[in-house]
LUMVEXNU-725176 format. One record per residue (C-alpha): residue in three letters; residue number from 1; x, y, z. Coordinates in nm, 2 decimals. Example, Ala and Ser with C-alpha at 12.3 -4.5 7.8 and 13.67 -1.06 7.14 Angstrom:
BEGIN
<ALA,1,<1.23,-0.45,0.78>>
<SER,2,<1.37,-0.11,0.71>>
END
This chain:
BEGIN
<SER,1,<-0.65,0.77,1.18>>
<GLY,2,<-0.83,1.00,1.42>>
<TYR,3,<-1.00,1.20,1.14>>
<VAL,4,<-1.34,1.34,1.25>>
<LEU,5,<-1.58,1.32,0.97>>
<THR,6,<-1.85,1.59,0.97>>
<LEU,7,<-2.15,1.64,0.74>>
<ASP,8,<-1.98,1.93,0.56>>
<TYR,9,<-1.66,1.73,0.49>>
<THR,10,<-1.86,1.42,0.39>>
<LEU,11,<-2.04,1.63,0.12>>
<LYS,12,<-1.70,1.77,0.01>>
<MET,13,<-1.56,1.41,-0.02>>
<LEU,14,<-1.86,1.30,-0.22>>
<ASN,15,<-1.81,1.59,-0.46>>
<ILE,16,<-1.44,1.50,-0.51>>
<HIS,17,<-1.52,1.13,-0.54>>
<GLU,18,<-1.78,1.20,-0.81>>
<ARG,19,<-1.51,1.38,-1.01>>
<HIS,20,<-1.26,1.10,-0.93>>
<GLU,21,<-1.50,0.84,-1.08>>
<CYS,22,<-1.56,1.06,-1.39>>
<GLY,23,<-1.19,1.14,-1.44>>
<MET,24,<-1.26,1.51,-1.41>>
<PRO,25,<-1.00,1.77,-1.30>>
<VAL,26,<-1.04,1.90,-0.95>>
<ILE,27,<-0.92,2.22,-0.78>>
<ILE,28,<-1.04,2.30,-0.43>>
<GLU,29,<-1.03,2.64,-0.27>>
<GLY,30,<-1.00,2.72,0.10>>
<GLU,31,<-0.80,2.92,0.36>>
<THR,32,<-0.48,2.78,0.50>>
<GLY,33,<-0.55,2.54,0.79>>
<VAL,34,<-0.91,2.45,0.71>>
<GLY,35,<-0.82,2.08,0.65>>
<LYS,36,<-0.78,2.05,0.27>>
<THR,37,<-0.48,1.82,0.29>>
<ALA,38,<-0.63,1.60,0.56>>
<LEU,39,<-0.95,1.56,0.36>>
<VAL,40,<-0.77,1.45,0.04>>
<GLU,41,<-0.53,1.22,0.23>>
<VAL,42,<-0.82,1.04,0.40>>
<LEU,43,<-1.00,1.01,0.06>>
<SER,44,<-0.69,0.86,-0.10>>
<LYS,45,<-0.69,0.59,0.17>>
<LEU,46,<-1.06,0.52,0.12>>
<TRP,47,<-1.02,0.47,-0.25>>
<ASN,48,<-0.77,0.19,-0.19>>
<SER,49,<-0.93,0.05,0.13>>
<ALA,50,<-1.11,-0.24,-0.05>>
<HIS,51,<-0.78,-0.38,-0.18>>
<LEU,52,<-0.61,-0.35,0.16>>
<TYR,53,<-0.91,-0.52,0.33>>
<GLU,54,<-0.87,-0.82,0.09>>
<TRP,55,<-0.50,-0.83,0.20>>
<ASP,56,<-0.60,-0.83,0.56>>
<LYS,57,<-0.83,-1.13,0.50>>
<THR,58,<-0.55,-1.31,0.32>>
<ARG,59,<-0.31,-1.25,0.61>>
<ASP,60,<-0.58,-1.37,0.86>>
<THR,61,<-0.62,-1.69,0.64>>
<ILE,62,<-0.24,-1.76,0.67>>
<LEU,63,<-0.25,-1.70,1.05>>
<GLU,64,<-0.55,-1.93,1.09>>
<PHE,65,<-0.37,-2.20,0.88>>
<ILE,66,<-0.07,-2.18,1.11>>
<ARG,67,<-0.28,-2.18,1.43>>
<LYS,68,<-0.47,-2.49,1.31>>
<LYS,69,<-0.14,-2.67,1.23>>
<MET,70,<0.00,-2.58,1.57>>
<ASP,71,<-0.31,-2.72,1.74>>
<ASP,72,<-0.27,-3.05,1.54>>
<LEU,73,<0.09,-3.08,1.63>>
<LEU,74,<0.02,-3.02,2.00>>
<LYS,75,<-0.24,-3.30,2.00>>
<ILE,76,<0.00,-3.56,1.86>>
<SER,77,<0.32,-3.43,2.01>>
<PRO,78,<0.27,-3.30,2.36>>
<GLU,79,<0.65,-3.27,2.40>>
<ARG,80,<0.64,-2.99,2.15>>
<LYS,81,<0.42,-2.78,2.38>>
<GLU,82,<0.70,-2.55,2.50>>
<ALA,83,<0.81,-2.47,2.15>>
<CYS,84,<0.45,-2.41,2.02>>
<LEU,85,<0.30,-2.23,2.32>>
<ASP,86,<0.44,-1.88,2.27>>
<ILE,87,<0.36,-1.90,1.89>>
<VAL,88,<0.00,-2.01,1.95>>
<SER,89,<-0.03,-1.74,2.23>>
<ASN,90,<0.09,-1.47,1.99>>
<LEU,91,<-0.15,-1.59,1.73>>
<SER,92,<-0.45,-1.59,1.97>>
<SER,93,<-0.37,-1.24,2.10>>
<GLY,94,<-0.31,-1.09,1.76>>
<LYS,95,<0.05,-1.00,1.84>>
<ASP,96,<0.31,-0.98,1.57>>
<PHE,97,<0.56,-1.26,1.52>>
<SER,98,<0.92,-1.21,1.61>>
<GLU,99,<1.18,-1.34,1.36>>
<MET,100,<1.28,-1.61,1.62>>
<ASP,101,<0.91,-1.73,1.63>>
<ILE,102,<0.92,-1.78,1.26>>
<GLN,103,<1.24,-1.97,1.26>>
<ILE,104,<1.11,-2.20,1.54>>
<LEU,105,<0.79,-2.24,1.35>>
<CYS,106,<0.95,-2.35,1.02>>
<GLU,107,<1.18,-2.60,1.19>>
<LEU,108,<0.89,-2.78,1.37>>
<PRO,109,<0.78,-3.12,1.23>>
<ASP,110,<0.47,-3.15,1.02>>
<ALA,111,<0.19,-3.30,1.24>>
<HIS,112,<0.07,-3.52,0.96>>
<SER,113,<0.41,-3.63,0.84>>
<PRO,114,<0.66,-3.64,1.13>>
<SER,115,<0.95,-3.71,0.90>>
<ALA,116,<0.89,-3.37,0.72>>
<GLN,117,<0.93,-3.02,0.86>>
<PHE,118,<0.64,-2.78,0.89>>
<TYR,119,<0.80,-2.53,0.66>>
<SER,120,<0.74,-2.75,0.35>>
<ILE,121,<0.36,-2.72,0.38>>
<LEU,122,<0.38,-2.36,0.49>>
<ARG,123,<0.60,-2.28,0.19>>
<LYS,124,<0.34,-2.42,-0.04>>
<GLU,125,<0.07,-2.20,0.11>>
<VAL,126,<0.27,-1.88,0.11>>
<LEU,127,<0.40,-1.92,-0.25>>
<LYS,128,<0.04,-1.90,-0.37>>
<LEU,129,<0.07,-1.53,-0.29>>
<LYS,130,<0.35,-1.48,-0.54>>
<ASP,131,<0.14,-1.31,-0.80>>
<ALA,132,<-0.10,-1.13,-0.57>>
<PRO,133,<-0.13,-0.78,-0.72>>
<VAL,134,<-0.20,-0.62,-0.38>>
<LEU,135,<0.17,-0.67,-0.30>>
<SER,136,<0.24,-0.37,-0.51>>
<LEU,137,<0.07,-0.16,-0.24>>
<LEU,138,<0.28,-0.31,0.04>>
<GLU,139,<0.65,-0.28,0.14>>
<GLN,140,<0.89,-0.43,0.40>>
<PRO,141,<0.96,-0.23,0.71>>
<GLU,142,<1.28,-0.02,0.69>>
<THR,143,<1.56,-0.24,0.82>>
<GLU,144,<1.93,-0.28,0.73>>
<SER,145,<1.85,-0.61,0.56>>
<LYS,146,<1.54,-0.49,0.38>>
<LYS,147,<1.46,-0.71,0.08>>
<SER,148,<1.19,-0.68,-0.19>>
<PHE,149,<0.90,-0.93,-0.22>>
<ASN,150,<1.03,-1.05,-0.55>>
<PHE,151,<1.37,-1.14,-0.39>>
<LEU,152,<1.20,-1.32,-0.10>>
<PHE,153,<0.96,-1.52,-0.32>>
<ARG,154,<1.24,-1.62,-0.55>>
<ALA,155,<1.46,-1.73,-0.26>>
<ALA,156,<1.18,-1.94,-0.10>>
<GLU,157,<1.09,-2.09,-0.44>>
<TYR,158,<1.44,-2.20,-0.54>>
<LYS,159,<1.62,-2.26,-0.21>>
<ASN,160,<1.34,-2.47,-0.05>>
<ASN,161,<1.47,-2.45,0.31>>
<PRO,162,<1.34,-2.34,0.64>>
<LYS,163,<1.54,-2.02,0.65>>
<ALA,164,<1.42,-1.89,0.31>>
<THR,165,<1.06,-1.98,0.40>>
<ALA,166,<1.09,-1.81,0.74>>
<GLU,167,<1.23,-1.49,0.58>>
<LEU,168,<0.94,-1.48,0.33>>
<LEU,169,<0.67,-1.55,0.60>>
<TYR,170,<0.82,-1.29,0.83>>
<GLY,171,<0.82,-1.03,0.55>>
<ILE,172,<0.46,-1.10,0.46>>
<LEU,173,<0.33,-1.08,0.82>>
<ASN,174,<0.52,-0.76,0.89>>
<THR,175,<0.44,-0.56,0.58>>
<LYS,176,<0.33,-0.20,0.59>>
<VAL,177,<0.12,-0.01,0.34>>
<LYS,178,<0.31,0.21,0.09>>
<PRO,179,<0.19,0.57,0.09>>
<THR,180,<-0.03,0.63,-0.22>>
<PHE,181,<-0.08,1.00,-0.12>>
<HIS,182,<0.18,1.24,-0.25>>
<LYS,183,<0.18,1.62,-0.17>>
<LEU,184,<0.37,1.88,-0.35>>
<ASN,185,<0.39,2.22,-0.18>>
<VAL,186,<0.39,2.46,-0.47>>
<HIS,187,<0.55,2.81,-0.45>>
<ALA,188,<0.69,3.07,-0.68>>
<ALA,189,<1.05,2.94,-0.66>>
<LEU,190,<0.94,2.59,-0.77>>
<LYS,191,<1.11,2.51,-1.11>>
<PRO,192,<0.96,2.29,-1.38>>
<SER,193,<1.25,2.04,-1.33>>
<ASP,194,<1.14,2.00,-0.97>>
<VAL,195,<0.79,1.93,-1.07>>
<ILE,196,<0.90,1.68,-1.34>>
<LYS,197,<1.12,1.50,-1.09>>
<PHE,198,<0.83,1.48,-0.84>>
<PHE,199,<0.60,1.33,-1.09>>
<LYS,200,<0.85,1.08,-1.22>>
<GLU,201,<0.86,0.91,-0.88>>
<VAL,202,<0.48,0.92,-0.86>>
<ALA,203,<0.45,0.78,-1.21>>
<ASP,204,<0.69,0.50,-1.13>>
<GLN,205,<0.47,0.39,-0.84>>
<ALA,206,<0.15,0.42,-1.04>>
<ASN,207,<0.30,0.21,-1.33>>
<GLU,208,<0.42,-0.06,-1.08>>
<ILE,209,<0.07,-0.09,-0.95>>
<GLN,210,<-0.08,-0.10,-1.30>>
<ASP,211,<0.16,-0.36,-1.41>>
<ALA,212,<0.09,-0.58,-1.11>>
<TYR,213,<-0.29,-0.57,-1.16>>
<ASN,214,<-0.27,-0.61,-1.54>>
<LYS,215,<-0.06,-0.93,-1.49>>
<CYS,216,<-0.32,-1.07,-1.25>>
<LYS,217,<-0.48,-1.39,-1.39>>
<GLU,218,<-0.82,-1.29,-1.25>>
<PRO,219,<-1.02,-1.04,-1.46>>
<ILE,220,<-0.99,-0.69,-1.31>>
<SER,221,<-1.16,-0.38,-1.44>>
<LYS,222,<-0.97,-0.05,-1.48>>
<LEU,223,<-1.19,0.10,-1.22>>
<SER,224,<-1.07,-0.15,-0.96>>
<ILE,225,<-0.69,-0.07,-1.01>>
<PRO,226,<-0.57,0.12,-0.70>>
<SER,227,<-0.51,0.49,-0.75>>
<VAL,228,<-0.22,0.71,-0.66>>
<THR,229,<-0.34,1.05,-0.54>>
<VAL,230,<-0.14,1.37,-0.60>>
<PHE,231,<-0.22,1.69,-0.40>>
<LEU,232,<-0.08,2.01,-0.54>>
<ASP,233,<-0.11,2.26,-0.26>>
<GLU,234,<-0.13,2.64,-0.33>>
<VAL,235,<-0.10,2.56,-0.71>>
<ASN,236,<-0.20,2.92,-0.78>>
<THR,237,<0.13,3.05,-0.65>>
<ALA,238,<0.33,2.86,-0.92>>
<SER,239,<0.56,3.05,-1.16>>
<CYS,240,<0.50,2.77,-1.42>>
<LEU,241,<0.12,2.76,-1.44>>
<GLY,242,<0.13,2.64,-1.80>>
<LEU,243,<0.29,2.32,-1.68>>
<PHE,244,<0.04,2.27,-1.40>>
<LYS,245,<-0.25,2.33,-1.65>>
<GLU,246,<-0.10,2.05,-1.87>>
<ILE,247,<-0.07,1.82,-1.57>>
<ILE,248,<-0.42,1.88,-1.41>>
<VAL,249,<-0.63,1.93,-1.73>>
<ASP,250,<-0.45,1.74,-2.00>>
<LYS,251,<-0.30,1.47,-1.77>>
<THR,252,<0.03,1.48,-1.95>>
<ILE,253,<0.37,1.62,-1.86>>
<ASP,254,<0.60,1.75,-2.14>>
<GLY,255,<0.36,1.58,-2.38>>
<VAL,256,<0.39,1.24,-2.22>>
<ASP,257,<0.07,1.08,-2.08>>
<LEU,258,<0.06,1.02,-1.71>>
<PRO,259,<-0.05,0.68,-1.59>>
<SER,260,<-0.43,0.65,-1.59>>
<ASN,261,<-0.44,0.56,-1.22>>
<ILE,262,<-0.29,0.89,-1.10>>
<PHE,263,<-0.56,1.12,-0.97>>
<ILE,264,<-0.45,1.49,-0.93>>
<ILE,265,<-0.62,1.74,-0.70>>
<GLY,266,<-0.51,2.11,-0.70>>
<ALA,267,<-0.57,2.35,-0.41>>
<CYS,268,<-0.56,2.73,-0.40>>
<ASN,269,<-0.62,2.99,-0.14>>
<PRO,270,<-0.91,3.23,-0.19>>
<HIS,271,<-0.85,3.53,-0.42>>
<ARG,272,<-0.80,3.86,-0.24>>
<GLY,273,<-0.89,4.19,-0.40>>
<ASP,274,<-0.59,4.37,-0.27>>
<SER,275,<-0.34,4.09,-0.34>>
<LEU,276,<-0.16,4.31,-0.60>>
<ALA,277,<-0.18,4.63,-0.40>>
<VAL,278,<0.16,4.80,-0.33>>
END
């Protein structure tokens, strides 16, 4: 990300991380422009990095599976060389697939069963990811035909054809990470309704992640559920400090509990002795 980690900021991160693990409220203080936002944003990525690393390994496993099948096909069907060459080249160089690559791939025959198409074995492998909880941290790139993972998995499961499998595979291989860092710039004109609306969107994402990990068949501890980080910048300038006290300290909003995987960090500028001077 280009973030330069110094000893001073490492110690600050460790202090915040300790409070994150203990579930303690955090408010940091510092002048404007010293890097408070960048520090918290990098921390939020580090907290979820293990889950995304597992996803990278899963993606690499799929790519290795495709590469091996392409090699097998080339050995027994040299006439398919032209169709396979670009795909294998992209796999070897680490380039992304194009949608056309995926379509060609799914319509190729299976090396071990020439009467069947490759998409049938590929579909079986990809459908194993249907209940992977890490999908709650990922999303499709913004396009006119953007579809949810649930839609793509259902289509591939029930349609059982090359097109549906190709769309699912393309979606999985071109995912991007959803932001789990949310910043609210607090100021005196900010109304309680604005704060509640902001936290509703954050809570929706946190609940989606919790539900996905709670439904996972493998045992998962609460500590391993990905967190959503909220950064309340210049929280001391708010005209509704009572609401922010409830959010940061009580972890509720209007008496309703916030999801346990939301971690809130407030920030304020240093107090000045003449701040009330006329």
